[in-house]
PyMOL Python script that loads the backbone (N, CA, C, O; Angstrom):
from pymol import cmd

cmd.read_pdbstr("""\
ATOM      1  N   UNK A   1    -165.835  10.504  30.729  1.00  0.00           N
ATOM      2  CA  UNK A   1    -166.447  11.820  29.680  1.00  0.00           C
ATOM      3  C   UNK A   1    -167.228  11.661  28.628  1.00  0.00           C
ATOM      4  O   UNK A   1    -166.710  12.178  27.638  1.00  0.00           O
ATOM      5  N   UNK A   2    -168.528  11.037  28.353  1.00  0.00           N
ATOM      6  CA  UNK A   2    -168.870  10.426  27.377  1.00  0.00           C
ATOM      7  C   UNK A   2    -169.861  11.278  26.100  1.00  0.00           C
ATOM      8  O   UNK A   2    -170.902  11.654  26.638  1.00  0.00           O
ATOM      9  N   UNK A   3    -169.846  11.444  25.472  1.00  0.00           N
ATOM     10  CA  UNK A   3    -170.609  12.593  24.650  1.00  0.00           C
ATOM     11  C   UNK A   3    -171.741  12.276  24.306  1.00  0.00           C
ATOM     12  O   UNK A   3    -172.294  11.222  23.993  1.00  0.00           O
ATOM     13  N   UNK A   4    -172.052  13.404  24.408  1.00  0.00           N
ATOM     14  CA  UNK A   4    -173.944  13.251  24.181  1.00  0.00           C
ATOM     15  C   UNK A   4    -174.961  13.492  23.167  1.00  0.00           C
ATOM     16  O   UNK A   4    -175.422  14.590  22.858  1.00  0.00           O
ATOM     17  N   UNK A   5    -175.359  11.999  22.528  1.00  0.00           N
ATOM     18  CA  UNK A   5    -175.740  11.851  21.658  1.00  0.00           C
ATOM     19  C   UNK A   5    -177.415  11.662  21.503  1.00  0.00           C
ATOM     20  O   UNK A   5    -178.217  11.531  22.428  1.00  0.00           O
ATOM     21  N   UNK A   6    -177.756  11.693  19.743  1.00  0.00           N
ATOM     22  CA  UNK A   6    -179.349  12.091  19.912  1.00  0.00           C
ATOM     23  C   UNK A   6    -179.672  10.224  20.028  1.00  0.00           C
ATOM     24  O   UNK A   6    -179.364   9.665  18.976  1.00  0.00           O
ATOM     25  N   UNK A   7    -180.112   9.460  20.897  1.00  0.00           N
ATOM     26  CA  UNK A   7    -180.424   7.981  19.807  1.00  0.00           C
ATOM     27  C   UNK A   7    -181.629   7.315  19.939  1.00  0.00           C
ATOM     28  O   UNK A   7    -181.831   6.121  20.163  1.00  0.00           O
ATOM     29  N   UNK A   8    -182.421   8.242  19.770  1.00  0.00           N
ATOM     30  CA  UNK A   8    -183.952   8.240  19.291  1.00  0.00           C
ATOM     31  C   UNK A   8    -184.944   9.271  18.529  1.00  0.00           C
ATOM     32  O   UNK A   8    -184.735  10.387  19.004  1.00  0.00           O
ATOM     33  N   UNK A   9    -185.752   9.311  17.718  1.00  0.00           N
ATOM     34  CA  UNK A   9    -186.667  10.463  16.916  1.00  0.00           C
ATOM     35  C   UNK A   9    -187.544  10.122  16.653  1.00  0.00           C
ATOM     36  O   UNK A   9    -187.584   9.021  16.104  1.00  0.00           O
ATOM     37  N   UNK A  10    -189.112  11.070  16.955  1.00  0.00           N
ATOM     38  CA  UNK A  10    -189.805  10.890  17.169  1.00  0.00           C
ATOM     39  C   UNK A  10    -190.846  11.922  15.923  1.00  0.00           C
ATOM     40  O   UNK A  10    -190.834  13.104  16.267  1.00  0.00           O
ATOM     41  N   UNK A  11    -191.712  11.661  14.577  1.00  0.00           N
ATOM     42  CA  UNK A  11    -191.878  13.122  14.853  1.00  0.00           C
ATOM     43  C   UNK A  11    -193.216  13.472  15.539  1.00  0.00           C
ATOM     44  O   UNK A  11    -194.137  12.999  14.872  1.00  0.00           O
ATOM     45  N   UNK A  12    -193.665  14.147  16.659  1.00  0.00           N
ATOM     46  CA  UNK A  12    -194.856  14.127  17.531  1.00  0.00           C
ATOM     47  C   UNK A  12    -196.087  15.875  16.520  1.00  0.00           C
ATOM     48  O   UNK A  12    -196.653  16.684  17.256  1.00  0.00           O
ATOM     49  N   UNK A  13    -196.156  15.970  15.417  1.00  0.00           N
ATOM     50  CA  UNK A  13    -196.896  17.226  15.169  1.00  0.00           C
ATOM     51  C   UNK A  13    -196.065  17.923  14.096  1.00  0.00           C
ATOM     52  O   UNK A  13    -194.842  17.997  14.209  1.00  0.00           O
ATOM     53  N   UNK A  14    -196.778  18.474  12.973  1.00  0.00           N
ATOM     54  CA  UNK A  14    -195.630  20.037  12.138  1.00  0.00           C
ATOM     55  C   UNK A  14    -194.481  20.433  12.901  1.00  0.00           C
ATOM     56  O   UNK A  14    -194.325  20.309  14.116  1.00  0.00           O
ATOM     57  N   UNK A  15    -194.058  20.697  12.449  1.00  0.00           N
ATOM     58  CA  UNK A  15    -192.615  20.927  12.578  1.00  0.00           C
ATOM     59  C   UNK A  15    -192.018  20.695  14.479  1.00  0.00           C
ATOM     60  O   UNK A  15    -191.575  21.590  15.199  1.00  0.00           O
ATOM     61  N   UNK A  16    -192.227  19.149  14.866  1.00  0.00           N
ATOM     62  CA  UNK A  16    -191.992  18.720  16.182  1.00  0.00           C
ATOM     63  C   UNK A  16    -191.798  17.573  16.307  1.00  0.00           C
ATOM     64  O   UNK A  16    -192.592  16.867  15.686  1.00  0.00           O
ATOM     65  N   UNK A  17    -190.519  16.713  17.266  1.00  0.00           N
ATOM     66  CA  UNK A  17    -189.297  16.181  17.193  1.00  0.00           C
ATOM     67  C   UNK A  17    -189.275  16.266  18.491  1.00  0.00           C
ATOM     68  O   UNK A  17    -188.647  17.138  19.092  1.00  0.00           O
ATOM     69  N   UNK A  18    -190.459  14.712  19.434  1.00  0.00           N
ATOM     70  CA  UNK A  18    -189.545  14.322  20.374  1.00  0.00           C
ATOM     71  C   UNK A  18    -187.986  13.085  19.976  1.00  0.00           C
ATOM     72  O   UNK A  18    -187.733  12.131  19.240  1.00  0.00           O
ATOM     73  N   UNK A  19    -187.340  13.908  21.000  1.00  0.00           N
ATOM     74  CA  UNK A  19    -185.894  13.807  21.069  1.00  0.00           C
ATOM     75  C   UNK A  19    -185.705  12.452  22.388  1.00  0.00           C
ATOM     76  O   UNK A  19    -186.429  12.262  23.366  1.00  0.00           O
ATOM     77  N   UNK A  20    -184.043  11.414  21.795  1.00  0.00           N
ATOM     78  CA  UNK A  20    -183.933  10.974  23.745  1.00  0.00           C
ATOM     79  C   UNK A  20    -182.588  11.184  22.994  1.00  0.00           C
ATOM     80  O   UNK A  20    -182.148  11.245  21.846  1.00  0.00           O
ATOM     81  N   UNK A  21    -182.170  11.263  24.336  1.00  0.00           N
ATOM     82  CA  UNK A  21    -180.580  11.133  24.252  1.00  0.00           C
ATOM     83  C   UNK A  21    -179.910   9.437  25.544  1.00  0.00           C
ATOM     84  O   UNK A  21    -180.123   8.466  26.269  1.00  0.00           O
ATOM     85  N   UNK A  22    -178.691  10.757  24.578  1.00  0.00           N
ATOM     86  CA  UNK A  22    -177.926   9.303  25.346  1.00  0.00           C
ATOM     87  C   UNK A  22    -177.927   9.535  27.489  1.00  0.00           C
ATOM     88  O   UNK A  22    -177.458   8.723  28.287  1.00  0.00           O
ATOM     89  N   UNK A  23    -178.496  10.655  27.767  1.00  0.00           N
ATOM     90  CA  UNK A  23    -178.355  10.594  28.569  1.00  0.00           C
ATOM     91  C   UNK A  23    -179.209   9.792  29.849  1.00  0.00           C
ATOM     92  O   UNK A  23    -178.892   9.696  31.034  1.00  0.00           O
ATOM     93  N   UNK A  24    -180.288   9.314  29.199  1.00  0.00           N
ATOM     94  CA  UNK A  24    -181.461   8.973  29.334  1.00  0.00           C
ATOM     95  C   UNK A  24    -182.752  10.077  29.810  1.00  0.00           C
ATOM     96  O   UNK A  24    -183.502   9.881  30.767  1.00  0.00           O
ATOM     97  N   UNK A  25    -182.796  11.329  28.841  1.00  0.00           N
ATOM     98  CA  UNK A  25    -183.497  12.839  29.181  1.00  0.00           C
ATOM     99  C   UNK A  25    -184.419  11.813  27.573  1.00  0.00           C
ATOM    100  O   UNK A  25    -184.327  10.735  26.986  1.00  0.00           O
ATOM    101  N   UNK A  26    -185.318  13.230  27.534  1.00  0.00           N
ATOM    102  CA  UNK A  26    -185.384  13.477  26.411  1.00  0.00           C
ATOM    103  C   UNK A  26    -186.476  14.667  26.165  1.00  0.00           C
ATOM    104  O   UNK A  26    -187.448  14.542  26.910  1.00  0.00           O
ATOM    105  N   UNK A  27    -186.535  15.774  25.301  1.00  0.00           N
ATOM    106  CA  UNK A  27    -186.189  16.507  24.848  1.00  0.00           C
ATOM    107  C   UNK A  27    -188.042  17.476  22.980  1.00  0.00           C
ATOM    108  O   UNK A  27    -187.950  17.625  21.762  1.00  0.00           O
ATOM    109  N   UNK A  28    -189.027  17.714  23.840  1.00  0.00           N
ATOM    110  CA  UNK A  28    -189.815  18.378  22.014  1.00  0.00           C
ATOM    111  C   UNK A  28    -188.777  18.963  21.368  1.00  0.00           C
ATOM    112  O   UNK A  28    -188.115  19.705  22.094  1.00  0.00           O
ATOM    113  N   UNK A  29    -188.439  18.882  20.319  1.00  0.00           N
ATOM    114  CA  UNK A  29    -188.161  20.487  19.657  1.00  0.00           C
ATOM    115  C   UNK A  29    -188.777  20.907  19.080  1.00  0.00           C
ATOM    116  O   UNK A  29    -189.774  20.193  18.980  1.00  0.00           O
ATOM    117  N   UNK A  30    -188.889  22.180  18.259  1.00  0.00           N
ATOM    118  CA  UNK A  30    -189.714  23.212  18.052  1.00  0.00           C
ATOM    119  C   UNK A  30    -188.691  23.617  16.761  1.00  0.00           C
ATOM    120  O   UNK A  30    -187.868  24.533  16.738  1.00  0.00           O
ATOM    121  N   UNK A  31    -189.085  22.397  15.430  1.00  0.00           N
ATOM    122  CA  UNK A  31    -188.197  23.944  13.660  1.00  0.00           C
ATOM    123  C   UNK A  31    -188.537  24.880  13.561  1.00  0.00           C
ATOM    124  O   UNK A  31    -188.005  25.973  13.364  1.00  0.00           O
ATOM    125  N   UNK A  32    -189.746  24.453  13.725  1.00  0.00           N
ATOM    126  CA  UNK A  32    -190.021  25.040  12.426  1.00  0.00           C
ATOM    127  C   UNK A  32    -189.996  27.002  12.183  1.00  0.00           C
ATOM    128  O   UNK A  32    -189.923  27.602  11.111  1.00  0.00           O
ATOM    129  N   UNK A  33    -190.109  27.737  13.946  1.00  0.00           N
ATOM    130  CA  UNK A  33    -190.159  28.770  13.935  1.00  0.00           C
ATOM    131  C   UNK A  33    -188.414  29.504  12.903  1.00  0.00           C
ATOM    132  O   UNK A  33    -188.603  30.155  11.876  1.00  0.00           O
ATOM    133  N   UNK A  34    -187.533  29.349  13.203  1.00  0.00           N
ATOM    134  CA  UNK A  34    -186.557  28.547  13.171  1.00  0.00           C
ATOM    135  C   UNK A  34    -186.583  28.433  11.188  1.00  0.00           C
ATOM    136  O   UNK A  34    -185.813  29.006  10.417  1.00  0.00           O
ATOM    137  N   UNK A  35    -187.607  27.605  10.881  1.00  0.00           N
ATOM    138  CA  UNK A  35    -187.461  26.638   9.591  1.00  0.00           C
ATOM    139  C   UNK A  35    -188.035  27.975   8.599  1.00  0.00           C
ATOM    140  O   UNK A  35    -187.682  28.194   7.440  1.00  0.00           O
ATOM    141  N   UNK A  36    -188.922  28.702   9.337  1.00  0.00           N
ATOM    142  CA  UNK A  36    -190.100  29.613   9.361  1.00  0.00           C
ATOM    143  C   UNK A  36    -189.896  31.373   8.476  1.00  0.00           C
ATOM    144  O   UNK A  36    -190.447  32.049   7.608  1.00  0.00           O
ATOM    145  N   UNK A  37    -188.191  31.458   9.857  1.00  0.00           N
ATOM    146  CA  UNK A  37    -188.318  32.618   9.712  1.00  0.00           C
ATOM    147  C   UNK A  37    -186.569  32.974   9.431  1.00  0.00           C
ATOM    148  O   UNK A  37    -186.042  34.085   9.485  1.00  0.00           O
ATOM    149  N   UNK A  38    -185.771  31.374   9.061  1.00  0.00           N
ATOM    150  CA  UNK A  38    -184.381  31.733   8.549  1.00  0.00           C
ATOM    151  C   UNK A  38    -183.804  31.275   7.056  1.00  0.00           C
ATOM    152  O   UNK A  38    -182.898  30.489   6.778  1.00  0.00           O
ATOM    153  N   UNK A  39    -184.979  32.342   5.906  1.00  0.00           N
ATOM    154  CA  UNK A  39    -184.546  31.049   5.258  1.00  0.00           C
ATOM    155  C   UNK A  39    -183.388  31.028   4.407  1.00  0.00           C
ATOM    156  O   UNK A  39    -182.495  31.872   4.480  1.00  0.00           O
ATOM    157  N   UNK A  40    -183.401  30.028   3.570  1.00  0.00           N
ATOM    158  CA  UNK A  40    -181.332  29.754   3.586  1.00  0.00           C
ATOM    159  C   UNK A  40    -181.898  28.720   1.912  1.00  0.00           C
ATOM    160  O   UNK A  40    -183.072  28.469   2.181  1.00  0.00           O
ATOM    161  N   UNK A  41    -181.692  28.270   0.886  1.00  0.00           N
ATOM    162  CA  UNK A  41    -181.164  27.766   0.410  1.00  0.00           C
ATOM    163  C   UNK A  41    -181.018  26.572   0.771  1.00  0.00           C
ATOM    164  O   UNK A  41    -182.011  25.846   0.811  1.00  0.00           O
ATOM    165  N   UNK A  42    -179.885  26.137   1.081  1.00  0.00           N
ATOM    166  CA  UNK A  42    -179.995  24.481   1.458  1.00  0.00           C
ATOM    167  C   UNK A  42    -181.408  24.274   2.055  1.00  0.00           C
ATOM    168  O   UNK A  42    -182.120  23.556   1.353  1.00  0.00           O
ATOM    169  N   UNK A  43    -182.002  24.761   3.245  1.00  0.00           N
ATOM    170  CA  UNK A  43    -183.021  23.344   4.102  1.00  0.00           C
ATOM    171  C   UNK A  43    -183.991  24.654   3.398  1.00  0.00           C
ATOM    172  O   UNK A  43    -184.366  23.859   2.536  1.00  0.00           O
ATOM    173  N   UNK A  44    -184.530  25.614   3.112  1.00  0.00           N
ATOM    174  CA  UNK A  44    -186.174  25.980   2.163  1.00  0.00           C
ATOM    175  C   UNK A  44    -186.786  24.544   2.141  1.00  0.00           C
ATOM    176  O   UNK A  44    -187.741  24.470   2.916  1.00  0.00           O
ATOM    177  N   UNK A  45    -186.558  23.560   1.583  1.00  0.00           N
ATOM    178  CA  UNK A  45    -186.790  21.653   1.382  1.00  0.00           C
ATOM    179  C   UNK A  45    -187.265  21.521   2.462  1.00  0.00           C
ATOM    180  O   UNK A  45    -188.226  20.754   2.512  1.00  0.00           O
ATOM    181  N   UNK A  46    -187.015  21.895   3.191  1.00  0.00           N
ATOM    182  CA  UNK A  46    -187.593  21.580   4.852  1.00  0.00           C
ATOM    183  C   UNK A  46    -188.739  21.485   5.633  1.00  0.00           C
ATOM    184  O   UNK A  46    -189.393  20.915   6.507  1.00  0.00           O
ATOM    185  N   UNK A  47    -188.468  23.285   3.970  1.00  0.00           N
ATOM    186  CA  UNK A  47    -189.858  23.682   4.947  1.00  0.00           C
ATOM    187  C   UNK A  47    -191.402  23.198   4.361  1.00  0.00           C
ATOM    188  O   UNK A  47    -192.108  24.203   4.287  1.00  0.00           O
ATOM    189  N   UNK A  48    -191.970  22.245   4.022  1.00  0.00           N
ATOM    190  CA  UNK A  48    -192.367  20.597   3.353  1.00  0.00           C
ATOM    191  C   UNK A  48    -192.444  19.966   4.317  1.00  0.00           C
ATOM    192  O   UNK A  48    -191.504  19.176   4.400  1.00  0.00           O
ATOM    193  N   UNK A  49    -193.161  19.915   5.163  1.00  0.00           N
ATOM    194  CA  UNK A  49    -194.005  18.950   5.914  1.00  0.00           C
ATOM    195  C   UNK A  49    -193.458  17.579   5.346  1.00  0.00           C
ATOM    196  O   UNK A  49    -192.517  17.136   6.003  1.00  0.00           O
ATOM    197  N   UNK A  50    -193.784  16.946   4.449  1.00  0.00           N
ATOM    198  CA  UNK A  50    -192.827  15.214   4.178  1.00  0.00           C
ATOM    199  C   UNK A  50    -192.033  15.795   4.317  1.00  0.00           C
ATOM    200  O   UNK A  50    -191.979  15.748   5.546  1.00  0.00           O
ATOM    201  N   UNK A  51    -190.810  16.736   3.868  1.00  0.00           N
ATOM    202  CA  UNK A  51    -189.247  16.842   3.079  1.00  0.00           C
ATOM    203  C   UNK A  51    -189.432  16.791   4.594  1.00  0.00           C
ATOM    204  O   UNK A  51    -189.731  15.601   4.697  1.00  0.00           O
ATOM    205  N   UNK A  52    -189.462  17.324   5.981  1.00  0.00           N
ATOM    206  CA  UNK A  52    -189.064  17.374   6.745  1.00  0.00           C
ATOM    207  C   UNK A  52    -188.803  16.300   7.577  1.00  0.00           C
ATOM    208  O   UNK A  52    -187.749  15.966   8.117  1.00  0.00           O
ATOM    209  N   UNK A  53    -190.692  15.450   7.630  1.00  0.00           N
ATOM    210  CA  UNK A  53    -190.071  14.164   8.430  1.00  0.00           C
ATOM    211  C   UNK A  53    -189.193  13.145   7.987  1.00  0.00           C
ATOM    212  O   UNK A  53    -188.839  12.271   8.777  1.00  0.00           O
ATOM    213  N   UNK A  54    -188.770  13.160   6.716  1.00  0.00           N
ATOM    214  CA  UNK A  54    -187.910  12.863   6.034  1.00  0.00           C
ATOM    215  C   UNK A  54    -186.321  12.988   7.446  1.00  0.00           C
ATOM    216  O   UNK A  54    -185.223  12.557   7.094  1.00  0.00           O
ATOM    217  N   UNK A  55    -186.408  13.293   8.169  1.00  0.00           N
ATOM    218  CA  UNK A  55    -185.286  12.850   8.982  1.00  0.00           C
ATOM    219  C   UNK A  55    -184.586  11.116   9.074  1.00  0.00           C
ATOM    220  O   UNK A  55    -184.891  10.075   8.493  1.00  0.00           O
ATOM    221  N   UNK A  56    -183.542  11.461  10.095  1.00  0.00           N
ATOM    222  CA  UNK A  56    -183.004  10.040  10.398  1.00  0.00           C
ATOM    223  C   UNK A  56    -181.546  10.712  10.981  1.00  0.00           C
ATOM    224  O   UNK A  56    -180.677  11.513  10.636  1.00  0.00           O
ATOM    225  N   UNK A  57    -181.949   9.696  12.255  1.00  0.00           N
ATOM    226  CA  UNK A  57    -180.730   9.276  12.889  1.00  0.00           C
ATOM    227  C   UNK A  57    -178.933   9.064  12.219  1.00  0.00           C
ATOM    228  O   UNK A  57    -178.549   8.003  11.728  1.00  0.00           O
ATOM    229  N   UNK A  58    -178.053  10.312  12.354  1.00  0.00           N
ATOM    230  CA  UNK A  58    -176.827   9.317  12.415  1.00  0.00           C
ATOM    231  C   UNK A  58    -175.832   9.736  12.524  1.00  0.00           C
ATOM    232  O   UNK A  58    -175.597  10.810  11.969  1.00  0.00           O
ATOM    233  N   UNK A  59    -174.814   9.078  13.283  1.00  0.00           N
ATOM    234  CA  UNK A  59    -173.685   9.177  14.341  1.00  0.00           C
ATOM    235  C   UNK A  59    -174.193   9.870  15.461  1.00  0.00           C
ATOM    236  O   UNK A  59    -173.343  10.244  16.269  1.00  0.00           O
ATOM    237  N   UNK A  60    -175.830  10.231  15.799  1.00  0.00           N
ATOM    238  CA  UNK A  60    -175.221  11.207  17.662  1.00  0.00           C
ATOM    239  C   UNK A  60    -176.149  11.974  17.089  1.00  0.00           C
ATOM    240  O   UNK A  60    -176.990  12.455  17.849  1.00  0.00           O
ATOM    241  N   UNK A  61    -176.226  12.230  15.888  1.00  0.00           N
ATOM    242  CA  UNK A  61    -176.907  13.449  15.463  1.00  0.00           C
ATOM    243  C   UNK A  61    -178.565  13.351  14.605  1.00  0.00           C
ATOM    244  O   UNK A  61    -178.765  12.412  13.835  1.00  0.00           O
ATOM    245  N   UNK A  62    -179.665  14.421  14.854  1.00  0.00           N
ATOM    246  CA  UNK A  62    -180.552  14.087  13.792  1.00  0.00           C
ATOM    247  C   UNK A  62    -179.544  15.654  12.208  1.00  0.00           C
ATOM    248  O   UNK A  62    -178.927  16.705  12.034  1.00  0.00           O
ATOM    249  N   UNK A  63    -180.574  13.755  11.280  1.00  0.00           N
ATOM    250  CA  UNK A  63    -180.010  15.481   9.785  1.00  0.00           C
ATOM    251  C   UNK A  63    -181.157  14.530   8.507  1.00  0.00           C
ATOM    252  O   UNK A  63    -181.694  13.438   8.318  1.00  0.00           O
ATOM    253  N   UNK A  64    -181.029  15.585   8.050  1.00  0.00           N
ATOM    254  CA  UNK A  64    -181.427  15.300   7.241  1.00  0.00           C
ATOM    255  C   UNK A  64    -180.759  16.087   5.966  1.00  0.00           C
ATOM    256  O   UNK A  64    -180.223  17.194   6.020  1.00  0.00           O
ATOM    257  N   UNK A  65    -180.932  15.164   4.671  1.00  0.00           N
ATOM    258  CA  UNK A  65    -180.640  15.030   3.370  1.00  0.00           C
ATOM    259  C   UNK A  65    -179.957  14.190   3.306  1.00  0.00           C
ATOM    260  O   UNK A  65    -179.625  13.632   4.351  1.00  0.00           O
ATOM    261  N   UNK A  66    -179.563  13.839   2.323  1.00  0.00           N
ATOM    262  CA  UNK A  66    -178.912  13.300   2.175  1.00  0.00           C
ATOM    263  C   UNK A  66    -176.877  13.050   2.471  1.00  0.00           C
ATOM    264  O   UNK A  66    -176.336  12.018   2.868  1.00  0.00           O
ATOM    265  N   UNK A  67    -175.956  14.847   1.975  1.00  0.00           N
ATOM    266  CA  UNK A  67    -175.396  15.534   3.026  1.00  0.00           C
ATOM    267  C   UNK A  67    -175.209  15.684   4.079  1.00  0.00           C
ATOM    268  O   UNK A  67    -174.085  15.947   4.506  1.00  0.00           O
ATOM    269  N   UNK A  68    -176.256  15.563   4.827  1.00  0.00           N
ATOM    270  CA  UNK A  68    -176.443  16.656   5.674  1.00  0.00           C
ATOM    271  C   UNK A  68    -176.904  17.852   5.847  1.00  0.00           C
ATOM    272  O   UNK A  68    -176.655  18.677   6.726  1.00  0.00           O
ATOM    273  N   UNK A  69    -177.611  17.893   4.927  1.00  0.00           N
ATOM    274  CA  UNK A  69    -178.823  19.257   4.631  1.00  0.00           C
ATOM    275  C   UNK A  69    -178.467  20.677   5.737  1.00  0.00           C
ATOM    276  O   UNK A  69    -178.147  21.860   5.616  1.00  0.00           O
ATOM    277  N   UNK A  70    -178.921  19.133   7.463  1.00  0.00           N
ATOM    278  CA  UNK A  70    -180.125  20.668   8.144  1.00  0.00           C
ATOM    279  C   UNK A  70    -179.023  19.802   9.357  1.00  0.00           C
ATOM    280  O   UNK A  70    -178.113  19.024   9.069  1.00  0.00           O
ATOM    281  N   UNK A  71    -179.304  20.083  10.245  1.00  0.00           N
ATOM    282  CA  UNK A  71    -178.735  19.457  11.669  1.00  0.00           C
ATOM    283  C   UNK A  71    -178.710  20.271  12.701  1.00  0.00           C
ATOM    284  O   UNK A  71    -178.320  21.401  12.406  1.00  0.00           O
ATOM    285  N   UNK A  72    -178.911  20.152  13.504  1.00  0.00           N
ATOM    286  CA  UNK A  72    -178.207  21.708  14.293  1.00  0.00           C
ATOM    287  C   UNK A  72    -177.389  20.779  15.566  1.00  0.00           C
ATOM    288  O   UNK A  72    -177.310  19.558  15.426  1.00  0.00           O
ATOM    289  N   UNK A  73    -176.866  21.377  16.660  1.00  0.00           N
ATOM    290  CA  UNK A  73    -176.240  20.893  17.761  1.00  0.00           C
ATOM    291  C   UNK A  73    -176.870  19.764  17.597  1.00  0.00           C
ATOM    292  O   UNK A  73    -177.774  19.340  16.877  1.00  0.00           O
ATOM    293  N   UNK A  74    -176.123  19.332  18.507  1.00  0.00           N
ATOM    294  CA  UNK A  74    -177.342  18.262  19.864  1.00  0.00           C
ATOM    295  C   UNK A  74    -177.609  18.726  21.037  1.00  0.00           C
ATOM    296  O   UNK A  74    -178.680  18.520  21.608  1.00  0.00           O
ATOM    297  N   UNK A  75    -176.120  19.780  21.778  1.00  0.00           N
ATOM    298  CA  UNK A  75    -175.863  20.366  22.803  1.00  0.00           C
ATOM    299  C   UNK A  75    -177.374  21.349  23.060  1.00  0.00           C
ATOM    300  O   UNK A  75    -177.965  21.340  24.140  1.00  0.00           O
ATOM    301  N   UNK A  76    -177.724  21.970  22.143  1.00  0.00           N
ATOM    302  CA  UNK A  76    -178.968  22.605  21.778  1.00  0.00           C
ATOM    303  C   UNK A  76    -179.731  22.112  21.790  1.00  0.00           C
ATOM    304  O   UNK A  76    -180.490  22.343  22.731  1.00  0.00           O
ATOM    305  N   UNK A  77    -180.129  21.093  20.817  1.00  0.00           N
ATOM    306  CA  UNK A  77    -181.391  20.205  20.459  1.00  0.00           C
ATOM    307  C   UNK A  77    -181.540  19.664  22.325  1.00  0.00           C
ATOM    308  O   UNK A  77    -182.699  19.839  22.702  1.00  0.00           O
ATOM    309  N   UNK A  78    -180.695  19.133  23.354  1.00  0.00           N
ATOM    310  CA  UNK A  78    -180.913  18.986  23.698  1.00  0.00           C
ATOM    311  C   UNK A  78    -181.492  19.944  25.205  1.00  0.00           C
ATOM    312  O   UNK A  78    -182.178  19.358  26.043  1.00  0.00           O
ATOM    313  N   UNK A  79    -181.179  21.182  25.355  1.00  0.00           N
ATOM    314  CA  UNK A  79    -181.953  21.594  25.434  1.00  0.00           C
ATOM    315  C   UNK A  79    -183.461  22.857  25.431  1.00  0.00           C
ATOM    316  O   UNK A  79    -183.989  23.918  25.763  1.00  0.00           O
ATOM    317  N   UNK A  80    -183.458  21.049  24.461  1.00  0.00           N
ATOM    318  CA  UNK A  80    -184.794  22.539  23.514  1.00  0.00           C
ATOM    319  C   UNK A  80    -184.942  23.389  22.321  1.00  0.00           C
ATOM    320  O   UNK A  80    -185.783  23.417  21.423  1.00  0.00           O
ATOM    321  N   UNK A  81    -183.215  24.505  22.726  1.00  0.00           N
ATOM    322  CA  UNK A  81    -183.705  25.005  21.642  1.00  0.00           C
ATOM    323  C   UNK A  81    -182.723  25.253  20.168  1.00  0.00           C
ATOM    324  O   UNK A  81    -181.542  24.904  20.191  1.00  0.00           O
ATOM    325  N   UNK A  82    -183.323  25.878  18.919  1.00  0.00           N
ATOM    326  CA  UNK A  82    -182.898  25.797  17.895  1.00  0.00           C
ATOM    327  C   UNK A  82    -182.674  27.111  16.670  1.00  0.00           C
ATOM    328  O   UNK A  82    -183.226  27.972  15.984  1.00  0.00           O
ATOM    329  N   UNK A  83    -181.008  26.250  17.173  1.00  0.00           N
ATOM    330  CA  UNK A  83    -179.843  27.537  16.380  1.00  0.00           C
ATOM    331  C   UNK A  83    -179.349  27.383  15.395  1.00  0.00           C
ATOM    332  O   UNK A  83    -179.243  26.312  14.798  1.00  0.00           O
ATOM    333  N   UNK A  84    -178.791  28.905  14.910  1.00  0.00           N
ATOM    334  CA  UNK A  84    -178.724  28.562  13.547  1.00  0.00           C
ATOM    335  C   UNK A  84    -177.911  27.194  12.820  1.00  0.00           C
ATOM    336  O   UNK A  84    -176.798  26.930  13.274  1.00  0.00           O
ATOM    337  N   UNK A  85    -178.532  26.217  11.554  1.00  0.00           N
ATOM    338  CA  UNK A  85    -177.725  25.381  11.699  1.00  0.00           C
ATOM    339  C   UNK A  85    -176.773  25.320  11.533  1.00  0.00           C
ATOM    340  O   UNK A  85    -176.130  26.368  11.584  1.00  0.00           O
ATOM    341  N   UNK A  86    -176.066  24.032  11.223  1.00  0.00           N
ATOM    342  CA  UNK A  86    -174.672  23.855  11.063  1.00  0.00           C
ATOM    343  C   UNK A  86    -174.420  23.595  10.105  1.00  0.00           C
ATOM    344  O   UNK A  86    -175.218  22.703   9.817  1.00  0.00           O
ATOM    345  N   UNK A  87    -173.368  23.875   8.746  1.00  0.00           N
ATOM    346  CA  UNK A  87    -173.643  23.193   7.678  1.00  0.00           C
ATOM    347  C   UNK A  87    -172.469  22.688   7.495  1.00  0.00           C
ATOM    348  O   UNK A  87    -172.262  21.937   6.542  1.00  0.00           O
TER     349      UNK A  87
END
""", "prot")
cmd.dss("prot")
cmd.show_as("cartoon", "prot")
cmd.util.cbc("prot")
cmd.orient("prot")
């Protein structure tokens, strides 16, 4: 069984990304309510849209920051869910 991975990510507006997955599916995920409702010093900077747009794909994850300051479980993103960030 292959591990689910993110293969592409595109900013679609505000705090939304269209994510494509290794199983051929895609999902638009809105990170806005999480960022606004769950303040944390490590990821508050991503409330600034310019910083949010600086995501990248690394090892099958969509990540922010030099040291993966913000990332979420791929299985949650696959379902369109944004829960507590993983550190």
